[in-house]
C-alpha positions as a printed NumPy array, in Angstrom:
array([[196.244,  91.315, 277.976],
       [196.549,  87.525, 277.866],
       [200.315,  87.785, 278.26 ],
       [200.159,  90.265, 281.14 ],
       [197.431,  88.211, 282.812],
       [199.554,  85.07 , 282.603],
       [202.554,  86.92 , 284.039],
       [200.563,  88.351, 286.93 ],
       [199.111,  84.912, 287.733],
       [202.458,  83.088, 287.913],
       [203.332,  84.035, 291.535],
       [199.856,  83.052, 292.733],
       [199.999,  79.711, 290.949],
       [203.484,  79.078, 292.346],
       [202.109,  79.486, 295.874],
       [198.672,  77.928, 295.622],
       [199.152,  74.966, 293.268],
       [201.457,  73.563, 295.921],
       [199.008,  73.79 , 298.859],
       [197.253,  70.411, 298.388],
       [200.684,  68.713, 298.319],
       [201.86 ,  69.897, 301.757],
       [201.014,  66.689, 303.684],
       [202.633,  64.553, 300.976],
       [205.773,  66.727, 300.966],
       [206.17 ,  66.391, 304.743],
       [205.933,  62.587, 304.592],
       [208.153,  62.176, 301.538],
       [210.944,  64.346, 302.952],
       [210.677,  62.871, 306.45 ],
       [209.74 ,  66.203, 308.002],
       [206.748,  67.871, 309.675],
       [203.727,  69.66 , 308.231],
       [204.81 ,  72.802, 310.086],
       [208.074,  72.871, 308.118],
       [206.178,  72.067, 304.931],
       [203.958,  75.108, 305.581],
       [207.125,  77.146, 306.111],
       [207.97 ,  76.553, 302.446],
       [204.825,  78.527, 301.594],
       [205.629,  81.36 , 304.021],
       [209.177,  81.61 , 302.652],
       [207.814,  81.812, 299.127],
       [205.667,  84.796, 300.147],
       [208.524,  86.47 , 302.013],
       [210.824,  86.005, 299.035],
       [208.167,  87.487, 296.776],
       [207.782,  90.586, 298.918],
       [211.538,  91.219, 299.051],
       [211.919,  90.359, 295.372],
       [209.407,  92.992, 294.325],
       [211.269,  95.697, 296.233],
       [214.559,  94.751, 294.518],
       [213.313,  93.958, 291.011],
       [211.063,  97.016, 290.731],
       [213.934,  99.544, 290.681],
       [215.936,  97.228, 288.395],
       [213.113,  97.366, 285.859],
       [213.203, 101.164, 286.028],
       [216.975, 101.098, 285.461],
       [217.351,  98.363, 282.807],
       [213.9  ,  98.181, 281.223],
       [211.057,  95.707, 281.718],
       [212.197,  92.799, 279.537],
       [215.676,  92.023, 280.895],
       [214.791,  91.654, 284.619],
       [211.622,  89.795, 283.639],
       [213.459,  87.268, 281.458],
       [216.117,  86.699, 284.142],
       [213.444,  86.213, 286.794],
       [211.391,  83.813, 284.658],
       [214.457,  81.789, 283.664],
       [215.546,  81.384, 287.287],
       [211.963,  80.457, 288.196],
       [212.213,  77.576, 285.713],
       [215.602,  76.436, 287.047],
       [214.51 ,  76.605, 290.694],
       [211.242,  74.775, 289.932],
       [213.218,  71.908, 288.405],
       [215.53 ,  71.829, 291.44 ],
       [212.486,  71.713, 293.742],
       [211.2  ,  68.734, 291.768],
       [214.278,  66.658, 292.636],
       [215.083,  67.939, 296.137],
       [215.559,  65.385, 298.943],
       [215.85 ,  67.653, 301.979],
       [213.278,  69.952, 303.6  ],
       [215.823,  72.685, 304.522],
       [216.978,  72.786, 300.905],
       [213.358,  73.002, 299.698],
       [212.724,  75.887, 302.1  ],
       [215.734,  77.769, 300.716],
       [214.711,  77.078, 297.126],
       [211.181,  78.312, 297.736],
       [212.549,  81.526, 299.245],
       [214.633,  82.061, 296.095],
       [211.723,  81.092, 293.855],
       [209.498,  83.72 , 295.431],
       [212.229,  86.326, 295.021],
       [212.793,  85.725, 291.316],
       [209.259,  85.129, 290.077],
       [208.256,  88.423, 291.69 ],
       [209.618,  89.826, 288.417],
       [206.463,  88.622, 286.672],
       [204.118,  90.553, 288.936],
       [206.219,  93.721, 288.927],
       [206.623,  93.735, 285.144],
       [202.943,  93.159, 284.38 ],
       [201.831,  96.157, 286.477],
       [204.702,  98.416, 285.333],
       [203.97 ,  97.686, 281.663],
       [200.372,  98.781, 282.188],
       [201.591, 102.11 , 283.604],
       [204.051, 102.488, 280.714],
       [201.267, 102.123, 278.167],
       [198.182, 103.55 , 279.913],
       [197.193, 106.319, 282.338],
       [194.082, 107.308, 284.269],
       [190.851, 105.522, 283.424],
       [192.479, 103.338, 280.766],
       [195.075, 102.157, 283.279],
       [192.289, 101.355, 285.749],
       [190.426,  99.429, 283.034],
       [193.454,  97.298, 282.156],
       [194.444,  96.818, 285.8  ],
       [190.932,  95.61 , 286.592],
       [191.578,  92.725, 284.201],
       [194.906,  91.965, 285.873],
       [193.419,  92.202, 289.366],
       [190.764,  89.762, 288.204],
       [193.472,  87.264, 287.313],
       [195.409,  87.92 , 290.53 ],
       [192.24 ,  87.56 , 292.593],
       [190.873,  84.462, 290.883],
       [194.172,  82.579, 290.562],
       [194.38 ,  81.649, 294.279],
       [190.881,  80.204, 294.027],
       [191.578,  77.876, 291.103],
       [195.275,  77.065, 291.48 ],
       [194.678,  74.501, 294.284],
       [192.211,  72.702, 292.008],
       [194.883,  72.408, 289.322],
       [197.336,  71.217, 291.983],
       [194.868,  68.548, 293.097],
       [194.491,  67.382, 289.492],
       [198.273,  67.09 , 289.115],
       [198.532,  65.165, 292.391],
       [195.849,  62.749, 291.213],
       [198.146,  61.74 , 288.363],
       [201.553,  61.964, 290.028],
       [203.523,  62.982, 293.099],
       [204.055,  66.481, 294.496],
       [207.218,  66.745, 292.412],
       [205.088,  66.968, 289.279],
       [203.592,  70.219, 290.603],
       [207.013,  71.813, 290.266],
       [207.457,  70.281, 286.828],
       [204.222,  71.971, 285.746],
       [205.39 ,  75.27 , 287.265],
       [208.657,  74.96 , 285.329],
       [206.693,  74.376, 282.126],
       [204.573,  77.456, 282.827],
       [207.694,  79.543, 283.324],
       [209.311,  78.21 , 280.148],
       [206.173,  79.031, 278.146],
       [206.197,  82.579, 279.512],
       [209.876,  82.998, 278.603],
       [209.01 ,  82.075, 275.013],
       [206.006,  84.415, 274.938],
       [207.99 ,  87.359, 276.326],
       [210.83 ,  86.78 , 273.845],
       [208.443,  86.613, 270.898],
       [205.625,  88.988, 271.783],
       [206.546,  91.481, 274.484],
       [208.142,  94.742, 273.312],
       [210.239,  96.903, 275.606],
       [207.825,  99.49 , 277.029],
       [210.39 , 101.466, 279.043],
       [212.809, 103.104, 276.556],
       [216.375, 104.065, 277.552],
       [215.613, 107.807, 277.595],
       [213.031, 107.247, 280.36 ],
       [215.076, 104.916, 282.525],
       [216.336, 105.632, 286.   ],
       [220.039, 106.477, 286.12 ],
       [222.42 , 106.008, 289.031],
       [222.959, 103.238, 291.52 ],
       [221.81 , 102.542, 295.045],
       [221.355, 106.222, 295.798],
       [218.882, 106.603, 292.932],
       [216.936, 103.542, 294.094],
       [216.815, 104.881, 297.644],
       [215.719, 108.236, 296.262],
       [212.845, 106.599, 294.378],
       [211.584, 104.785, 297.45 ],
       [212.106, 107.955, 299.465],
       [209.807, 109.858, 297.115],
       [207.143, 107.185, 297.427],
       [207.371, 107.087, 301.211],
       [206.985, 110.869, 301.388],
       [203.838, 110.801, 299.232],
       [200.995, 110.28 , 301.685],
       [198.373, 109.883, 298.974],
       [200.436, 107.228, 297.204],
       [200.941, 105.252, 300.421],
       [197.236, 105.416, 301.215],
       [196.262, 104.2  , 297.761],
       [198.958, 101.492, 297.911],
       [197.617, 100.115, 301.202],
       [194.012,  99.83 , 299.996],
       [194.668,  96.987, 297.468],
       [196.333,  95.02 , 300.273],
       [193.285,  95.482, 302.503],
       [191.046,  94.489, 299.591],
       [193.039,  91.327, 298.984],
       [192.981,  90.725, 302.732],
       [189.199,  90.433, 302.414],
       [189.571,  87.969, 299.54 ],
       [192.314,  85.892, 301.173],
       [190.344,  85.698, 304.438],
       [187.725,  83.876, 302.417],
       [190.228,  81.719, 300.499],
       [192.093,  80.671, 303.663],
       [189.068,  80.2  , 305.903],
       [186.45 ,  78.759, 303.555],
       [187.66 ,  75.115, 303.47 ],
       [187.206,  74.752, 307.239],
       [184.037,  76.859, 307.365],
       [182.104,  75.119, 304.619],
       [183.445,  71.577, 304.846],
       [183.623,  71.263, 308.63 ],
       [181.076,  73.769, 309.945],
       [178.445,  73.172, 307.266],
       [179.419,  69.687, 306.11 ],
       [179.803,  70.374, 302.398],
       [181.482,  67.69 , 300.328],
       [184.608,  68.403, 298.277],
       [182.547,  68.612, 295.086],
       [180.013,  70.965, 296.685],
       [182.822,  73.128, 297.999],
       [184.429,  73.234, 294.543],
       [181.092,  74.372, 293.087],
       [180.821,  77.066, 295.755],
       [184.302,  78.313, 294.886],
       [183.34 ,  78.483, 291.223],
       [180.143,  80.444, 291.923],
       [182.014,  82.976, 294.042],
       [184.64 ,  83.167, 291.32 ],
       [181.869,  84.249, 288.944],
       [181.174,  87.181, 291.279],
       [184.791,  88.289, 291.044],
       [184.77 ,  87.966, 287.263],
       [181.572,  89.982, 286.916],
       [182.758,  92.809, 289.175],
       [186.051,  93.106, 287.284],
       [184.195,  93.245, 283.96 ],
       [181.751,  95.843, 285.297],
       [184.613,  97.973, 286.61 ],
       [186.441,  97.755, 283.278],
       [183.304,  98.959, 281.488],
       [182.338, 101.697, 283.959],
       [185.798, 103.209, 284.376],
       [185.608, 104.655, 280.857],
       [182.657, 106.826, 281.934],
       [183.063, 107.111, 285.719],
       [186.21 , 108.37 , 287.462],
       [188.185, 105.625, 289.228],
       [187.966, 107.531, 292.519],
       [184.167, 107.382, 292.373],
       [184.182, 103.655, 291.753],
       [186.711, 103.125, 294.537],
       [184.721, 105.204, 296.999],
       [181.478, 103.435, 296.156],
       [183.133, 100.009, 296.176],
       [184.655, 100.198, 299.65 ],
       [181.452, 101.612, 301.195],
       [179.228,  99.031, 299.502],
       [181.578,  96.251, 300.534],
       [181.521,  97.489, 304.135],
       [177.708,  97.451, 304.183],
       [177.622,  93.923, 302.793],
       [180.247,  92.694, 305.289],
       [178.042,  94.016, 308.107],
       [175.143,  92.06 , 306.577],
       [177.384,  88.985, 306.408],
       [178.354,  89.36 , 310.078],
       [174.691,  89.71 , 311.129],
       [173.783,  86.597, 309.131],
       [176.621,  84.639, 310.731],
       [175.806,  85.754, 314.283],
       [172.042,  85.25 , 314.01 ],
       [171.941,  82.294, 311.636],
       [169.371,  84.16 , 309.525],
       [168.778,  82.346, 306.279],
       [171.059,  79.467, 307.227],
       [173.665,  78.411, 304.718],
       [171.855,  80.023, 301.734],
       [171.774,  83.369, 303.563],
       [175.48 ,  83.134, 304.315],
       [176.319,  82.275, 300.713],
       [174.283,  85.172, 299.292],
       [175.863,  87.698, 301.67 ],
       [179.353,  86.348, 300.985],
       [178.81 ,  86.457, 297.223],
       [177.819,  90.114, 297.539],
       [180.978,  90.945, 299.48 ],
       [183.212,  89.264, 296.915],
       [181.277,  90.743, 293.991],
       [182.386,  94.273, 294.953],
       [186.041,  93.225, 295.153],
       [186.588,  94.207, 291.536],
       [185.943,  97.877, 292.291],
       [188.657,  98.271, 294.912],
       [192.244,  97.076, 294.151],
       [192.317,  97.962, 290.441],
       [191.165, 101.564, 290.876],
       [193.353, 102.184, 293.918],
       [196.412, 100.754, 292.126],
       [195.803, 102.791, 288.965],
       [195.475, 105.993, 290.979],
       [198.639, 105.229, 292.965],
       [200.685, 104.431, 289.838],
       [199.506, 107.583, 288.07 ],
       [201.322, 109.694, 290.651],
       [204.767, 108.263, 289.803],
       [204.83 , 107.152, 286.181],
       [208.53 , 107.975, 285.853],
       [209.386, 105.228, 288.376],
       [206.506, 102.874, 287.578],
       [208.551,  99.757, 288.338],
       [209.52 , 100.997, 291.783],
       [205.945, 102.125, 292.448],
       [204.529,  98.775, 291.285],
       [207.026,  96.991, 293.53 ],
       [205.996,  99.08 , 296.523],
       [202.306,  98.418, 295.86 ],
       [202.948,  94.686, 295.439],
       [205.097,  94.407, 298.559],
       [202.578,  96.318, 300.684],
       [199.794,  94.215, 299.217],
       [201.557,  90.95 , 300.096],
       [202.39 ,  92.129, 303.606],
       [198.962,  93.565, 304.405],
       [196.939,  90.79 , 302.767],
       [199.059,  88.088, 304.396],
       [198.782,  89.679, 307.821],
       [195.041,  90.317, 307.562],
       [194.115,  86.906, 306.161],
       [196.042,  85.049, 308.874],
       [194.03 ,  86.715, 311.647],
       [191.008,  84.487, 311.019],
       [192.858,  81.417, 312.266],
       [193.883,  83.177, 315.478],
       [190.245,  84.181, 316.093],
       [188.99 ,  80.613, 315.774],
       [188.888,  79.995, 312.035],
       [185.071,  79.914, 311.885],
       [182.586,  81.993, 309.882],
       [182.391,  84.642, 312.602],
       [186.171,  85.068, 312.558],
       [186.165,  85.406, 308.771],
       [183.427,  88.047, 308.855],
       [185.161,  90.013, 311.635],
       [188.458,  90.061, 309.74 ],
       [186.685,  91.183, 306.566],
       [184.909,  93.943, 308.487],
       [188.16 ,  95.174, 310.038],
       [189.821,  95.253, 306.605],
       [187.081,  97.237, 304.85 ],
       [186.686,  99.672, 307.763],
       [190.438, 100.294, 307.671],
       [190.247, 100.822, 303.899],
       [187.512, 103.429, 304.338],
       [189.493, 105.089, 307.127],
       [192.652, 105.275, 305.024],
       [190.775, 106.606, 302.008],
       [188.958, 109.217, 304.112],
       [191.884, 110.49 , 306.177],
       [194.856, 110.243, 303.801],
       [193.232, 111.21 , 300.469],
       [190.653, 113.817, 299.448],
       [188.274, 111.144, 298.117],
       [185.592, 111.773, 300.763],
       [186.027, 115.53 , 300.925],
       [184.443, 118.306, 298.89 ],
       [185.947, 118.092, 295.436],
       [187.141, 114.548, 296.081],
       [184.984, 113.296, 293.209],
       [187.461, 115.044, 290.932],
       [190.56 , 113.646, 292.626],
       [193.115, 113.352, 289.804],
       [194.313, 109.979, 288.564]])
């Protein structure tokens, strides 16, 4: 679990550790902050494409080989980023870095499906989703610490060290969980056939979209909270860091509760309850924001409640989606990850277009959870008679 958690966190750390360094990068390379931000967008784009390519490769060649290649190239590219002198070159390197370290996220989820099914898969995935959800909240803090002791180039040196450590751990501790007899055979046609099967499975697509909408809720908070709490409410950097930590506790608790409950309660029940409860709490959050009821404490309590139910949504939806296509778990994990990146990135960016304030954040969260309920209700039997027994 520690190894899979570290693997699943690597892409998030590669994106978010770098965020505090953006102004420094723009100045040092004689460029603009807009181009510096493009290095982040390219990293995300590369990650989405990388998952779609590496997923089928892991079904064809096993989990270890594509993972080790991806991690090794992550190390090499991180070191190149640390010595780069041109913004266009950095943009290209970040695109490639996102592509190759997508192997870590794909492998961690596929290994879970190789080893576990049903409720056990949901239990293990809840731990991984905890790491994936919490990493974006704490990675910028680590980046700030690195910047306090060196330049932005040291961030990439740390990322290279992380990748090298993971290479060693995988070589020493990770067995091959996808044996040759179970591997996908054939070339491009087989890969296209695997994605074709997934695209024709309406239930799979519905369950694959829901984690993206759930992470859209989380990323709306991550992206919008610095402006909301430091500019709107005047919190200091230390107060804001404490707030982030408290909300992180909510995520941790919900993931632990889900991991414990899923052994006795079907994942579909937890998913159904989680999205409805989250929707109710987002409505409460929106009312608090619009009316000012309770002031800052009221806003913080409502927001904590919204984030505390996050642990019941992505893990259960992902486990149910993966259970439908265990024979191509790598391809399925890649599809889920790519959809998650696309949906979460699109949803979380809407807050800025709506004004970037607390009202915008609450409206985006509400839209995401309402869409999640709509998808679950219309494209799966979860809300219909017998839906409580929807197979995982």
